[in-house]
C-alpha positions as CSV (number, residue, x, y, z in Angstrom):
1,M,4.3,-20.7,5.0
2,L,7.1,-18.0,5.4
3,P,10.3,-19.0,6.3
4,V,11.2,-19.0,10.2
5,Q,13.9,-16.4,9.7
6,L,13.1,-13.4,7.5
7,N,16.4,-11.6,8.4
8,G,18.9,-11.2,5.5
9,I,16.6,-11.8,2.9
10,K,17.3,-10.0,-0.4
11,E,13.5,-10.0,-1.7
12,I,9.9,-9.8,-0.3
13,P,8.5,-13.4,-0.4
14,D,6.5,-14.4,-3.1
15,E,3.7,-15.3,-0.2
16,I,3.6,-11.7,1.0
17,L,3.5,-10.5,-2.4
18,D,0.8,-12.6,-3.5
19,S,-1.3,-11.8,-0.2
20,V,-0.7,-8.2,-0.8
21,K,-1.9,-8.3,-4.6
22,E,-4.8,-10.2,-3.6
23,C,-5.9,-7.6,-0.8
24,V,-5.2,-4.7,-2.9
25,Q,-7.5,-6.1,-5.8
26,N,-10.4,-7.1,-3.0
27,T,-10.1,-3.8,-1.4
28,F,-10.6,-1.7,-4.5
29,E,-13.2,-3.8,-5.8
30,S,-14.9,-3.1,-2.6
31,I,-14.6,0.3,-3.0
32,S,-15.6,0.5,-6.7
33,G,-17.3,-2.5,-7.8
34,D,-14.5,-3.2,-10.4
35,R,-11.5,-5.3,-9.7
36,P,-8.1,-3.6,-10.6
37,D,-5.8,-5.6,-12.7
38,F,-2.3,-6.3,-11.5
39,V,0.0,-4.8,-14.2
40,M,3.5,-5.0,-13.3
41,Q,6.2,-5.2,-10.6
42,N,9.0,-3.2,-10.3
43,G,8.6,-0.9,-13.1
44,N,10.5,2.4,-13.7
45,E,7.7,4.9,-12.5
46,K,8.4,8.8,-12.8
47,P,7.6,11.2,-10.0
48,M,3.8,11.7,-10.0
49,N,1.4,14.5,-8.6
50,G,-1.1,12.8,-6.3
51,I,-1.2,11.6,-2.9
52,I,0.3,8.9,-0.9
53,G,-1.2,6.6,2.0
54,S,1.4,5.1,4.2
55,I,0.8,2.4,6.9
56,N,2.6,-0.5,8.5
57,V,1.8,-4.1,9.5
58,F,4.5,-4.9,12.2
59,N,5.7,-7.3,14.9
60,T,8.6,-7.4,17.1
61,E,10.8,-8.6,14.4
62,H,9.8,-7.2,11.2
63,T,7.9,-4.4,9.7
64,L,6.0,-4.4,6.3
65,S,5.5,-1.0,5.2
66,M,2.8,0.0,2.5
67,M,2.8,3.2,0.3
68,I,-0.2,3.6,-2.0
69,A,0.6,6.0,-4.4
70,I,-2.4,7.3,-6.3
71,P,-2.1,10.1,-9.0
72,K,-4.4,13.2,-8.8
73,K,-7.0,11.8,-11.6
74,T,-7.2,8.5,-9.8
75,A,-7.9,9.9,-6.5
76,L,-10.7,12.1,-7.8
77,A,-12.1,9.3,-9.5
78,V,-11.7,6.9,-6.2
79,S,-13.5,9.7,-4.1
80,E,-16.2,9.9,-6.4
81,V,-17.0,6.2,-6.1
82,F,-16.1,6.1,-2.2
83,C,-18.0,9.0,-1.2
84,G,-20.5,9.6,-3.9
85,M,-19.1,12.9,-4.8
86,E,-15.7,13.8,-6.0
87,L,-13.7,15.7,-3.2
88,P,-11.6,18.6,-3.6
89,F,-8.0,17.0,-4.3
90,E,-6.4,19.9,-1.8
91,S,-9.0,19.3,1.1
92,D,-8.4,17.5,4.3
93,D,-11.4,15.0,3.2
94,M,-9.1,13.8,0.7
95,G,-6.4,13.0,3.0
96,D,-8.6,11.3,5.2
97,L,-10.0,9.2,2.4
98,V,-6.6,7.9,1.5
99,G,-5.6,7.2,5.1
100,E,-9.0,5.3,5.3
101,I,-8.3,3.3,2.2
102,S,-4.9,2.6,3.7
103,N,-6.2,1.4,7.0
104,I,-8.8,-0.6,5.2
105,L,-6.0,-2.4,3.2
106,A,-3.9,-2.7,6.1
107,G,-6.4,-4.7,8.0
108,D,-6.9,-7.2,5.1
109,V,-3.2,-7.4,4.5
110,A,-2.6,-8.0,8.5
111,A,-5.4,-10.7,8.3
112,S,-4.1,-12.2,5.0
113,V,-0.4,-12.5,6.0
114,E,-1.2,-14.0,9.4
115,K,-2.3,-17.1,7.7
116,I,1.2,-17.6,6.0
117,G,3.1,-16.9,9.5
118,F,3.4,-13.1,9.5
119,V,1.4,-12.1,12.6
120,G,1.3,-8.3,13.1
121,Q,-0.8,-5.4,14.0
122,S,-1.2,-2.1,11.7
123,S,0.0,1.2,12.4
124,L,-1.9,4.5,12.1
125,P,-2.1,5.8,8.4
126,T,-0.8,8.9,7.2
127,A,-1.2,10.7,3.8
128,T,0.9,12.9,1.9
129,R,-0.1,15.1,-1.0
130,G,2.2,17.0,-3.5
131,S,3.7,17.2,-6.7
132,D,7.0,15.4,-8.1
133,L,6.6,12.7,-5.4
134,T,9.2,10.1,-5.4
135,L,9.3,7.4,-2.8
136,F,12.7,6.4,-1.1
137,L,13.4,3.9,1.4
138,P,16.3,4.1,3.9
139,N,18.7,1.2,4.5
140,K,17.8,-0.6,1.4
141,P,15.4,-3.2,2.8
142,P,13.9,-5.5,0.1
143,T,11.3,-3.7,-1.7
144,A,8.6,-4.2,-4.4
145,K,6.4,-1.7,-6.5
146,L,3.1,-3.0,-7.7
147,K,1.3,-1.3,-10.3
148,F,-2.5,-1.7,-10.7
149,V,-5.0,-0.2,-13.1
150,G,-8.7,-0.1,-12.6
151,T,-11.6,1.9,-14.2
152,G,-10.7,5.1,-12.2
153,G,-7.1,4.9,-13.4
154,E,-3.6,3.7,-12.2
155,F,-2.0,3.5,-8.8
156,W,1.0,1.8,-7.2
157,V,1.6,-0.2,-3.8
158,N,5.0,0.2,-3.0
159,L,6.1,-2.4,-0.1
160,A,9.5,-2.7,2.1
161,L,10.0,-5.3,4.4
162,S,12.5,-4.6,7.3
163,E,13.8,-5.4,10.5
164,S,11.7,-3.8,13.3
165,R,13.6,-1.8,15.7
166,R,14.0,-3.1,19.2
167,H,14.0,-1.3,22.5
168,K,16.4,-2.5,24.9
């Protein structure tokens, strides 16, 4: 179980990391029939040409931000498996696909982390496409970069755990 107080932590707790890794593998296995391998955590990745799906699992105290970074080649392979045809990378449909994958993953993560004491709900997903994409997070919250490799290619899930903003 998670500690009662997550404020002031320097790293994302292993319980959350383990839950997210398992959810990522389950989600992508359900899409492609192939379970991606978890390769490494916090490696130095160069900017990429691809698409990023962003979504949060949050409660009144904390927000777990998840960014799925998918290189163009991997996104095309995933679209072919998910949709039965390769979507044009520049299309709105590709953005919708990555948003939907983000949404599926967030639902699985929200259910999984609830079992360890992080009860939250998911935000709406967004997708960003471009080249030389680098992910930056404000205020230096605890973060983790998780790299996975499957038959369609490599992708990353970047996480940040921050205090939620409170409205008074």
